[in-house]
N, CA, C and O of each residue as an XYZ file, in Angstrom:
316
protein
N      43.220    -16.236    -18.471
C      42.241    -16.066    -17.427
C      40.926    -15.163    -17.322
O      39.919    -15.194    -16.615
N      41.273    -14.566    -18.075
C      40.595    -13.470    -18.046
C      39.226    -13.574    -19.074
O      38.007    -13.416    -19.021
N      40.605    -14.061    -20.325
C      39.137    -14.508    -21.188
C      38.040    -15.495    -20.798
O      36.896    -15.299    -21.206
N      38.346    -16.603    -19.989
C      37.626    -17.871    -19.030
C      36.527    -16.658    -18.252
O      35.371    -17.080    -18.229
N      36.654    -15.589    -17.777
C      36.023    -14.779    -17.309
C      34.765    -13.584    -17.545
O      33.751    -13.064    -17.080
N      35.905    -13.638    -18.855
C      34.893    -12.893    -19.535
C      33.750    -13.396    -20.634
O      33.011    -12.643    -21.269
N      33.789    -15.144    -20.724
C      33.340    -15.583    -21.346
C      32.035    -16.288    -20.522
O      30.956    -16.483    -21.083
N      32.238    -16.562    -19.420
C      31.418    -16.659    -18.201
C      30.439    -15.736    -18.229
O      29.228    -15.771    -18.447
N      31.210    -14.916    -17.965
C      30.519    -13.022    -17.846
C      29.013    -13.092    -18.881
O      27.831    -12.811    -18.688
N      29.949    -13.714    -20.240
C      28.844    -13.422    -21.099
C      27.260    -14.293    -21.262
O      26.081    -14.052    -21.520
N      28.245    -15.545    -20.887
C      27.264    -16.454    -20.654
C      26.015    -16.021    -19.869
O      24.908    -15.927    -20.399
N      26.262    -15.761    -18.561
C      25.799    -15.337    -17.772
C      24.584    -14.476    -18.113
O      23.512    -15.026    -17.862
N      24.502    -13.022    -18.724
C      24.155    -12.392    -18.969
C      23.357    -12.704    -20.664
O      22.212    -12.340    -20.931
N      23.963    -13.188    -21.299
C      22.831    -14.179    -21.994
C      21.913    -15.160    -21.618
O      20.815    -15.231    -22.170
N      22.277    -15.963    -20.685
C      21.151    -16.672    -20.096
C      19.894    -16.240    -19.062
O      18.801    -16.762    -18.841
N      20.776    -14.664    -18.367
C      19.383    -14.249    -18.239
C      18.943    -13.532    -19.012
O      17.756    -13.487    -18.687
N      19.112    -12.705    -20.122
C      18.387    -12.125    -20.301
C      17.624    -13.236    -21.361
O      16.528    -12.810    -21.725
N      17.851    -14.081    -21.720
C      17.113    -15.332    -22.211
C      15.488    -16.379    -21.441
O      14.614    -17.093    -21.931
N      15.895    -15.818    -19.835
C      14.986    -16.139    -19.172
C      14.179    -14.904    -19.032
O      12.958    -15.038    -18.950
N      14.569    -14.019    -19.003
C      14.021    -12.968    -18.321
C      12.589    -12.712    -19.993
O      11.377    -12.600    -19.812
N      13.103    -12.697    -21.026
C      12.273    -12.595    -22.148
C      11.221    -14.123    -21.972
O      10.025    -14.026    -22.245
N      11.658    -15.134    -21.620
C      10.667    -16.190    -21.596
C       9.536    -16.123    -20.145
O       8.380    -16.421    -19.844
N      10.337    -15.731    -19.757
C       8.938    -15.099    -18.214
C       8.152    -13.996    -18.943
O       6.934    -13.933    -18.779
N       8.783    -13.137    -19.730
C       7.907    -12.018    -20.061
C       6.686    -12.491    -20.926
O       5.574    -12.056    -20.631
N       6.846    -13.443    -22.080
C       6.032    -13.868    -22.899
C       5.361    -15.328    -22.165
O       4.497    -16.026    -22.697
N       5.824    -15.514    -21.179
C       4.897    -16.407    -20.204
C       3.644    -15.772    -19.392
O       2.548    -16.273    -19.139
N       4.256    -14.306    -19.022
C       3.264    -14.052    -17.984
C       2.721    -13.119    -18.218
O       1.976    -12.651    -17.357
N       2.877    -12.447    -19.518
C       2.122    -11.065    -20.024
C       0.452    -11.365    -20.381
O      -0.474    -10.554    -20.388
N       0.444    -12.170    -20.540
C      -1.228    -12.141    -20.614
C      -1.841    -11.555    -19.367
O      -2.650    -10.645    -19.187
N      -1.001    -12.611    -18.333
C      -1.650    -12.334    -16.946
C      -1.591    -10.619    -16.466
O      -2.456     -9.941    -15.911
N      -0.374    -10.298    -16.873
C      -0.168     -8.958    -16.675
C      -1.742     -7.861    -16.564
O      -2.256     -7.053    -15.790
N      -1.945     -8.362    -17.602
C      -3.560     -7.230    -17.785
C      -4.571     -7.631    -16.772
O      -5.458     -6.821    -16.503
N      -4.535     -9.103    -16.018
C      -5.710     -9.315    -15.778
C      -5.103     -8.847    -13.913
O      -5.894     -8.358    -13.107
N      -3.847     -9.088    -13.616
C      -3.304     -8.705    -12.189
C      -3.414     -6.817    -12.719
O      -3.320     -6.346    -11.586
N      -3.497     -6.009    -13.322
C      -3.397     -5.059    -13.384
C      -4.688     -4.203    -12.840
O      -4.870     -3.151    -12.227
N      -5.674     -5.511    -13.557
C      -7.204     -4.727    -13.486
C      -7.327     -5.066    -12.313
O      -7.850     -4.014    -11.946
N      -7.278     -5.710    -11.338
C      -7.462     -6.504    -10.314
C      -6.965     -5.433     -9.095
O      -7.730     -5.121     -8.182
N      -5.509     -4.883     -9.209
C      -5.530     -4.069     -8.709
C      -6.091     -2.347     -8.689
O      -6.086     -1.393     -7.911
N      -6.377     -2.554     -9.551
C      -7.277     -1.112    -10.065
C      -8.053     -1.547     -9.306
O      -8.116     -0.853     -8.291
N      -8.756     -2.464     -9.302
C     -10.227     -2.290     -8.950
C     -10.136     -2.710     -7.131
O     -11.028     -2.405     -6.340
N      -8.896     -3.435     -6.760
C      -8.603     -2.804     -5.072
C      -8.403     -1.621     -4.973
O      -9.173     -1.058     -4.195
N      -7.629     -0.969     -5.479
C      -7.614      0.447     -5.387
C      -8.888      1.263     -5.106
O      -9.116      1.796     -4.020
N      -9.612      1.308     -6.065
C     -10.222      1.733     -6.127
C     -11.854      1.481     -4.425
O     -12.576      2.319     -3.884
N     -11.744      0.301     -4.271
C     -12.628      0.019     -3.511
C     -11.890      0.336     -1.911
O     -12.622      0.447     -0.928
N     -10.411      0.458     -1.796
C      -9.633      1.334     -0.663
C      -9.860      2.812     -0.676
O      -9.609      3.576      0.256
N     -10.267      3.065     -1.614
C     -10.453      4.485     -1.765
C     -11.562      5.012     -1.057
O     -11.633      5.883     -0.190
N     -12.491      4.235     -1.658
C     -14.059      4.407     -0.822
C     -13.889      3.860      0.256
O     -14.694      4.280      1.088
N     -13.167      3.064      0.659
C     -13.457      2.690      2.150
C     -12.981      3.937      3.177
O     -13.478      4.129      4.287
N     -12.104      4.597      2.677
C     -11.279      5.387      3.583
C     -11.991      6.786      3.404
O     -11.830      7.749      4.153
N     -12.964      6.733      2.070
C     -13.559      7.906      1.861
C     -14.757      7.860      3.036
O     -14.802      8.656      3.975
N     -15.681      6.822      2.815
C     -16.623      6.472      3.785
C     -16.342      6.473      5.595
O     -17.148      6.329      6.515
N     -15.035      6.673      5.603
C     -14.535      6.326      7.235
C     -13.434      7.979      7.442
O     -12.241      8.046      7.737
N     -14.129      8.778      7.237
C     -13.275      9.734      6.878
C     -12.929     10.450      8.172
O     -11.848     10.837      8.616
N     -14.461     10.523      8.756
C     -14.779     11.421      9.383
C     -15.104     10.276     10.745
O     -15.360     11.030     11.684
N     -15.163      9.426     11.043
C     -15.115      8.465     12.479
C     -14.145      8.617     12.941
O     -14.249      8.720     14.164
N     -12.895      8.714     12.482
C     -11.769      9.027     13.902
C     -11.684     10.371     14.426
O     -11.224     10.563     15.552
N     -12.128     11.391     13.633
C     -12.017     12.916     13.971
C     -13.268     13.044     15.244
O     -13.113     13.828     16.181
N     -14.485     12.172     15.119
C     -15.221     12.689     15.601
C     -15.250     11.946     16.766
O     -16.090     12.169     17.638
N     -14.223     10.890     16.885
C     -14.490      9.984     18.318
C     -13.438     10.941     19.330
O     -13.460     10.896     20.560
N     -12.134     12.180     18.152
C     -11.356     12.499     19.258
C     -12.284     13.965     19.381
O     -11.936     14.565     20.398
N     -13.203     14.589     18.737
C     -14.010     15.807     19.177
C     -14.843     15.344     20.687
O     -14.866     15.799     21.831
N     -15.317     14.497     20.165
C     -16.546     13.825     21.446
C     -15.811     13.644     22.318
O     -16.372     14.368     23.140
N     -14.978     13.252     22.834
C     -13.592     12.708     23.719
C     -13.682     13.865     24.835
O     -14.110     13.858     25.989
N     -12.902     15.217     23.737
C     -12.421     16.490     23.942
C     -13.463     17.332     24.496
O     -13.222     18.269     25.258
N     -14.851     16.929     24.035
C     -15.969     17.654     24.575
C     -16.287     17.435     25.842
O     -16.784     18.214     26.655
N     -15.893     16.053     25.991
C     -16.807     15.296     27.307
C     -15.574     15.319     28.482
O     -15.756     14.940     29.639
N     -14.217     15.866     27.930
C     -13.289     15.918     29.064
C     -13.522     17.604     29.494
O     -13.355     18.019     30.640
N     -13.964     18.514     28.261
C     -14.264     19.502     29.160
C     -15.757     20.663     29.682
O     -15.914     21.834     30.029
N     -16.889     18.997     29.370
C     -17.260     19.212     30.075
C     -17.483     18.442     31.462
O     -18.409     18.786     32.196
N     -16.673     17.456     31.789
C     -16.584     17.012     32.782
C     -16.041     18.014     34.113
O     -16.467     17.944     35.266
N     -14.988     18.949     33.597
C     -14.283     19.991     33.954
C     -15.230     21.020     34.820
O     -15.244     21.421     35.984
N     -16.139     21.266     33.447
C     -17.116     22.669     33.870
C     -17.866     21.657     35.164
O     -17.736     22.032     36.330
N     -18.474     20.652     34.916
C     -19.293     20.082     36.187
C     -18.701     19.671     37.320
O     -19.378     19.580     38.345
N     -17.401     19.370     37.318
C     -16.320     19.808     38.543
C     -16.428     21.005     39.392
O     -16.710     21.158     40.580
N     -16.099     21.863     38.370
C     -15.897     22.874     38.802
C     -17.309     23.396     39.735
O     -17.322     23.481     40.963
N     -18.268     23.658     38.972
C     -19.468     24.002     39.070
C     -19.849     23.491     40.806
O     -20.153     24.209     41.758
N     -19.690     22.014     40.737
C     -20.102     21.440     41.675
C     -19.283     21.598     43.253
O     -19.749     21.243     44.336
N     -17.847     22.283     42.985
C     -17.213     22.546     44.186
C     -17.325     23.888     44.775
O     -16.784     24.346     45.781
N     -18.167     24.439     43.915
C     -17.990     25.881     44.187
C     -19.775     25.821     45.633
O     -20.129     26.843     46.219
């Protein structure tokens, strides 16, 4: 029984290794194209992040300043 289990395990491992090799040979030429596409998309994403870096902080700053101005005007009008 143990011998059969060992043979089955060896056959599964060998089949996996053969399938892995076949897939690597089949898809290796495409890997360079996928890598180039990935690098290009990563550069575009970084450019967009850099371009929009100051947008959200400016929204927060303007909201804060508007709130302060509102309190100042209100306190001036109440006097």
